[in-house]
Backbone bond lengths (Angstrom), bond angles and torsions (degrees), N, CA, C in turn:
res aa  C-N    CA-C-N  psi(-1)  N-CA   C-N-CA  omega(-1)  CA-C   N-CA-C  phi
1 M - - - 1.439 - - 1.523 111.39 -
2 T 1.298 118.03 -34.15 1.460 120.08 -178.69 1.526 111.30 -68.09
3 K 1.337 117.12 -30.04 1.455 120.35 177.60 1.528 110.17 -66.32
4 F 1.335 116.50 -39.14 1.462 121.51 178.17 1.527 110.61 -64.52
5 V 1.315 116.73 -43.35 1.470 121.26 -179.71 1.527 110.43 -64.21
6 R 1.327 116.87 -41.67 1.452 121.34 179.82 1.534 110.20 -64.28
7 T 1.318 116.65 -43.20 1.462 120.85 179.28 1.521 110.62 -64.78
8 A 1.319 117.67 -41.72 1.463 121.32 178.58 1.521 110.87 -64.68
9 R 1.309 117.46 -39.98 1.466 121.20 179.76 1.530 110.53 -65.69
10 I 1.326 117.22 -41.53 1.469 121.04 178.33 1.525 110.06 -65.06
11 G 1.322 116.45 -41.95 1.466 120.05 178.88 1.511 111.68 -63.14
12 A 1.331 117.69 -42.06 1.460 121.07 178.86 1.519 111.01 -65.21
13 T 1.322 116.76 -38.94 1.462 120.44 178.64 1.524 110.87 -64.70
14 L 1.326 117.19 -44.45 1.461 120.81 178.50 1.526 111.66 -64.19
15 F 1.322 116.90 -40.52 1.455 120.59 178.35 1.526 110.74 -63.51
16 G 1.311 116.89 -42.68 1.465 120.79 178.33 1.520 112.04 -63.67
17 A 1.324 116.70 -40.21 1.465 120.27 178.89 1.531 110.86 -64.96
18 C 1.322 116.74 -41.76 1.470 120.37 178.22 1.525 111.04 -64.21
19 A 1.327 116.62 -39.69 1.462 120.46 179.09 1.523 110.79 -64.40
20 L 1.328 117.74 -41.27 1.464 120.67 178.56 1.524 111.74 -64.47
21 V 1.323 117.01 -40.69 1.459 120.70 178.82 1.529 110.05 -65.69
22 A 1.331 117.35 -41.33 1.462 120.81 -179.81 1.522 111.32 -64.99
23 V 1.317 117.16 -41.25 1.463 120.71 179.81 1.526 110.28 -67.59
24 A 1.305 117.55 -37.06 1.458 120.76 -179.49 1.528 111.54 -71.28
25 A 1.320 118.16 -27.22 1.461 121.48 -177.01 1.522 112.72 -82.50
26 V 1.308 119.43 -20.01 1.465 121.84 -176.20 1.521 112.18 -63.19
27 P 1.327 121.47 -50.67 1.462 119.22 -179.98 1.528 113.22 -63.25
28 A 1.305 117.80 -33.34 1.454 120.55 179.21 1.521 110.96 -66.25
29 S 1.316 117.57 -41.13 1.458 119.89 179.53 1.517 110.88 -70.83
30 A 1.323 118.52 -33.57 1.459 120.82 177.67 1.523 110.38 -66.33
31 A 1.308 117.38 -37.92 1.458 120.66 178.72 1.525 110.66 -68.15
32 S 1.324 116.80 -38.53 1.454 119.04 180.00 1.522 110.89 -69.21
33 E 1.342 118.48 -33.04 1.459 121.13 176.66 1.520 110.64 -65.09
34 K 1.322 117.47 -39.68 1.459 120.38 178.75 1.519 110.43 -64.27
35 S 1.324 116.47 -40.48 1.460 118.96 179.75 1.526 110.71 -68.83
36 K 1.335 117.40 -35.63 1.461 120.27 177.38 1.515 110.96 -65.63
37 R 1.334 117.33 -40.99 1.463 120.23 178.45 1.521 111.15 -64.58
38 A 1.319 117.01 -41.18 1.456 120.30 178.69 1.527 110.31 -65.13
39 E 1.324 115.64 -39.52 1.465 120.08 179.01 1.520 111.05 -66.51
40 S 1.335 117.49 -41.28 1.462 119.89 179.46 1.521 110.97 -67.60
41 A 1.325 117.76 -32.32 1.459 120.53 176.95 1.525 110.26 -67.03
42 L 1.322 116.83 -37.34 1.458 120.08 178.83 1.527 111.18 -67.56
43 T 1.322 117.16 -40.21 1.462 119.40 179.62 1.516 110.92 -71.42
44 A 1.333 117.88 -30.64 1.464 120.42 177.97 1.517 110.21 -65.98
45 E 1.310 116.82 -37.58 1.455 120.11 179.52 1.522 111.01 -69.38
46 A 1.302 116.83 -29.22 1.452 120.57 -177.40 1.522 112.85 -77.78
47 G 1.324 118.51 -9.93 1.459 121.32 178.89 1.509 113.54 87.66
48 S 1.311 118.02 11.65 1.452 120.08 -178.94 1.529 111.59 -99.18
49 V 1.311 116.94 29.07 1.460 121.49 178.37 1.521 108.32 -75.22
50 R 1.332 116.21 130.05 1.461 119.98 177.53 1.513 109.71 -84.01
51 V 1.322 115.44 127.44 1.457 122.12 -179.94 1.522 107.51 -119.60
52 C 1.330 115.89 126.07 1.461 121.08 179.58 1.517 109.11 -108.59
53 V 1.332 116.17 135.18 1.457 121.96 -178.90 1.520 107.90 -123.13
54 K 1.320 115.61 130.27 1.462 120.83 176.68 1.524 107.22 -109.89
55 F 1.319 116.34 113.74 1.447 121.50 -178.02 1.520 110.67 -80.02
56 E 1.333 116.10 156.75 1.467 120.77 179.03 1.523 109.65 -76.18
57 A 1.328 114.86 148.73 1.454 120.43 178.83 1.527 109.48 -72.94
58 P 1.324 117.52 143.86 1.465 120.01 177.42 1.531 110.87 -63.45
59 T 1.301 116.34 154.23 1.457 121.63 -179.96 1.528 110.00 -61.47
60 G 1.333 115.96 133.94 1.448 121.28 177.18 1.517 114.10 94.76
61 T 1.300 118.40 1.06 1.455 119.92 178.45 1.526 109.81 -126.49
62 R 1.291 115.00 151.19 1.462 120.37 177.92 1.524 111.11 -106.57
63 I 1.298 116.17 -3.49 1.456 120.61 -179.43 1.523 108.67 -88.15
64 A 1.286 115.89 117.94 1.459 120.38 -179.14 1.526 109.79 -79.62
65 P 1.317 117.45 140.10 1.465 119.08 176.67 1.522 110.20 -70.63
66 P 1.316 116.89 153.53 1.466 118.86 -179.99 1.531 110.70 -68.24
67 R 1.314 115.49 151.78 1.458 118.37 178.69 1.522 109.46 -80.34
68 Q 1.317 114.83 151.49 1.447 120.54 -179.51 1.517 109.05 -109.46
69 C 1.303 116.77 129.93 1.460 122.36 178.60 1.514 109.10 -117.77
70 K 1.323 115.49 124.09 1.451 122.36 177.23 1.521 107.67 -140.93
71 T 1.301 115.47 165.31 1.461 118.49 174.46 1.526 108.77 -76.82
72 R 1.312 114.19 164.55 1.467 119.23 -178.76 1.523 111.03 -60.44
73 D 1.313 116.96 -39.93 1.467 120.75 179.53 1.527 111.77 -65.23
74 Q 1.327 117.51 -37.02 1.468 120.69 179.07 1.521 111.07 -67.05
75 W 1.356 117.92 -40.23 1.463 120.35 177.82 1.520 110.68 -62.42
76 I 1.328 116.65 -42.29 1.464 119.70 -179.74 1.525 109.85 -65.70
77 K 1.331 117.45 -40.53 1.461 121.34 -179.87 1.526 111.24 -66.10
78 D 1.351 117.64 -42.83 1.467 121.11 -175.89 1.525 112.97 -76.93
79 T 1.330 117.53 -44.99 1.461 120.41 -173.53 1.530 113.94 -106.63
80 G 1.318 117.08 -19.42 1.459 120.43 -177.93 1.519 113.16 81.20
81 V 1.331 117.16 6.69 1.456 121.97 -177.95 1.526 108.59 -120.47
82 D 1.325 116.06 134.24 1.468 120.98 176.52 1.521 108.29 -81.43
83 P 1.343 119.28 115.35 1.467 120.46 -175.71 1.529 113.72 -68.89
84 L 1.316 118.49 -20.70 1.448 121.38 -178.91 1.521 113.59 -99.48
85 A 1.313 117.99 4.38 1.458 121.62 -176.96 1.528 111.88 -70.56
86 T 1.326 118.99 -30.08 1.464 121.25 -177.26 1.512 112.44 -84.99
87 R 1.328 118.37 -9.89 1.467 121.02 -177.69 1.477 112.59 -80.47
């Protein structure tokens, strides 16, 4: 019986330690998410937003063409059309 009690006590201690670590990590991750959102907003304003376009496959084929990913400025330079203007 003492072996069972010892094992239960160790398990409870480990569970409590994990709970404390999880609770302590939540505010840190929330702060990092806010900084990531602010950073992404700054890059969006700068025109360096990556836009990926997947073109339709030609008639008669089942192989889809690869998607093309470029920055917003590159799309405007290459095609003359702002890909995010219609959104």
